[in-house]
N, C-alpha and C positions, 0 to 999 in steps of 0.2 A: 185814709187808708185807715183800713183796720186793725186793731191793735190787740194781742195776743197775750195769753197768761197761763201759764202752769204754775198750779199752785199745790204739786205734791213731787218736791226732790229732796233726795237723801244726798250726805255727802259723806267722806271720809271719817267723819265726825260719829257717824253711828255703822250702818252697814252698807251704804255705798262706799264707791272704790275710786270716787275724784275727789280733788282736792276745790278750794271756793276759784281758784284763776279757771282750773279748768271747767268747772260748771259755770263761769260768766263765758269764757268763751263759746261752750258748746251752747247756751242759751241764745248770745247772740245771732251763731252760725243758724239756730235753728228759728230766728226771724221771731223770737217773742219781745216784749216789751217789759215785763216783769212776770218773776218767778219767786216762790215761796220756799225756803229752806225748813223743809220739815224733818228732822232728824228725831230719832226715835228716842224718847226720854232726854235729850239735850237740848242747848240751847246753842252749844260750842261754835258751831258754824254759822250764825247769823253773821256776826261781826266781821269774821275774816273774808266773807262773800260780799258784803256790802265795801268793806277796802278794795276789793279786787275790780269792783263795779264803777269805781270812784271814777266820772271820766266817761262814763259810757251810757250810750243810751238805755239803759235797763235799770227797773227797779227793782228793791228786794224789800220784800214784806214780812216779817216775823213770822215763824210756825214753827209748831212742835205736833209729833205723834207721839202721843199717848197711853202707854199700854193698859188695858183695863180686863179683868176677867167677871163675866157672870153667868151661873149656872157651869160651868165648868168650861165655856165657850170664852175666846179671846175676842175680843172686840178692841177696834183702833180708834181713839178720837182724837181727831186734828183740833189744831188750835192757830188762830190767826190774829194780827193785831195787836196781840196783847202789851201787858208793860214787863219788858224787861226783866227790869229790878225787882219784880213784884216780891217780895219777900217769902210769901206762901208759895209761891211756883215755883222762887228758887229749891227753899225748902224741900218743896214735894219729889223736885227733881232729882234731889243728892240723894235722897230714901229710895228713889226707882233706881238709880246708876248702882246703889250698894248692894241693893234686891238684884240687879243683872249679874252683877259677880258672883254674887252666891249661889243665883239660880247654874251660873255657868260651872261653878265648883262641883256642887250636887250632880251635874247631868256627867261630869269627867268621872266622879266615882260610880256611878252606875255604868257607865261605859267601859270601866275597869272590870264589874263584875260581870259583864259579857263578854271577856276576856280581851278589849280593848286598852291596854296597859298603856303605852307610850306616847300620852296625850297629858301638857302640863298645863295650867289655868294659864300662867306667863303666856306664852305662846300663843295662846287664844287670844290675850289682851292687847295681843302687839298691834293685832289685824285694825285696831279704831284708834283714832287719833283722840276719843274719850275711853271714859269709862263705862261709855252705852255699849258692851260687850253684848251678844246674844247668839241664838241659834246660828244665824249663817255664818257668823267665823267660826263655829264648833263643827258646821258643815265643812268648812273650806279647810279646818285642819283634818279632818276625817279623810275627808280626798287628800289632800295633799300624804296623809300617810298610807295612801295604800287600803284604806278599812274600807271604801267605797268605791265605786266609779268616777260618781258624779254628785251634785247638791244634791240633787232629786232623790238620789238613792240614799242622803244621811238621812232626809227629812223622812223618807220611807219606812228605811230600816230601824233606826235608832230613835230621831227627835220630834219627829210630827207627834199630835198628840193622838194619843191611845198607844203610842210604841214605848218599848222596853226602858228606854234614856231620858224620858220626856217628861220634864219638872214645869207644874204650872206657874204662870208668873205671878206678880206681887200681888195680894188679893184688894187692888183698887177698881171699884166699880165703876162702870159707864158714868155713872149718877155724879160720882164725885168725882171724876175726870172732870164733865161738863159744868160742874159748880167751881171746880179750880182756874179752869178757862175765863168764867165767866165773871167771876172777882176779881181777877188778873187785868179785868178789862178788856177781854179778848172774843172772838166768836167762834163757835163750839161746833165744828162738824162731825159726823160718822164718816169716815173715812171704809171706800170700797165692801158697801155694803152687800155687793153681788158676791164679794168672795165670802162674807162670812153669812150668808144665810139665816142671818134673824131677823128677817123683817116683821115679826108679831112683834119684837121690843121695841120698835122703834117709835110708835106711838107714845111708851112709857120715859124715852128717853126725850121727845118733844119735851113733856109735860115737863122735866126734869130741867127743862133749859136750853133744847140741843138747837141750834138754829141755821141748820145746812145738811146738806146730805152732795156727797161725793157724787153724784150722779156720772159725770162724762170721766171715763176710766180705759187705759187702751186693750185691744183684743177682747173686746167687750159687742156682740151684735146687737144693730140697732133695736130688737124687740124689747133688749135688757136696757138701755139706755132712755127709752123711751117710757118705760116701765118705772123706771126709777126718776126721770123729769117728772111723770105723772104723781107718783109719792110725795115729792119735794112740793109740788103744788098742790095738794091735798091737804096737806101738813103745814103750809103757808111759810115753808123755810124754802132757802137760798140753794140753786142749784148750782154746786160746786164742781170743780174737777182738776183732775191733773194728772201727769205721766206713772206716777210712781218710782219716778228715773234713780236708779241705782247705778250706774255706770257700767261696769262690764260685767259685775253680779247677776244682772239679767236684761242679757244681750236682745234678748226678742223685745226689749223696750226701749226707745228712744228718746230722747228730751222734747216735748211737743207732741208726742202720739197723739195724749189727751190735750186738746188746750180747750181756754173758753176765752170768750171776748170780755176785754177788758173792760166791759160794765160790770161784769161780776166783780171784781175787784173793787172798784166804785160803791159798789150795795156792801160791801162787807166793812168797808171803811164806814157806812153809813150806819151800820148796824151797832159795829165795835163801841165799845165804852157805853152801854144803854142799860 
């Protein structure tokens, strides 16, 4: 029997809506054998998900999605199979979470200048179980307050890149995130390159130590998947994948919508700690 994995899942410890217990039950219902918890700039969801999976036929591997920026463009770097107690990684995560809070605070001030005055930092932060607060949480509050009709409009009108309330992320480059993951014994993978549209940078990331590309991603035409599979082959890096599951926050994407054979997990394990 073929085993499958979904290596891109968010809990309510970042911008997902599901608890660890709900994640485990959903993964089992989806027929998955392995999942990776990849919360944004947070490790808080990994241990509770492992605890929830005890006694179940479901493997939980360590993961994270690190926020980076280069030439004004947001790029996400996934990390897998790292040492979760690595001091440099933990320090970097704490810095990133503090920067996230400051970023949201600045966006709220910008919104006030645009006439949206009834939003407080505390109510935004209450939407996540950690300090990994971000634009999706602020967008949810904008919708709740009636300032926009839906999450998409919040990004299109206020929070998206180039919009009036947008604030750039913490100045960590993809190369720095790759180095951070590698020094903690992990495997560094570029998240959803088809969404980033910066393929010309992939070579430099590989030269900096990138070990994989997230090839299999939901809601993508086969021709796009094939293109990135060829690109991973060209650069001799792993072709990973996952659903980017966020629970109710992304209703058009379900867990396992993009999945990979378990052999890829075994390849990740073989590459880790090199």
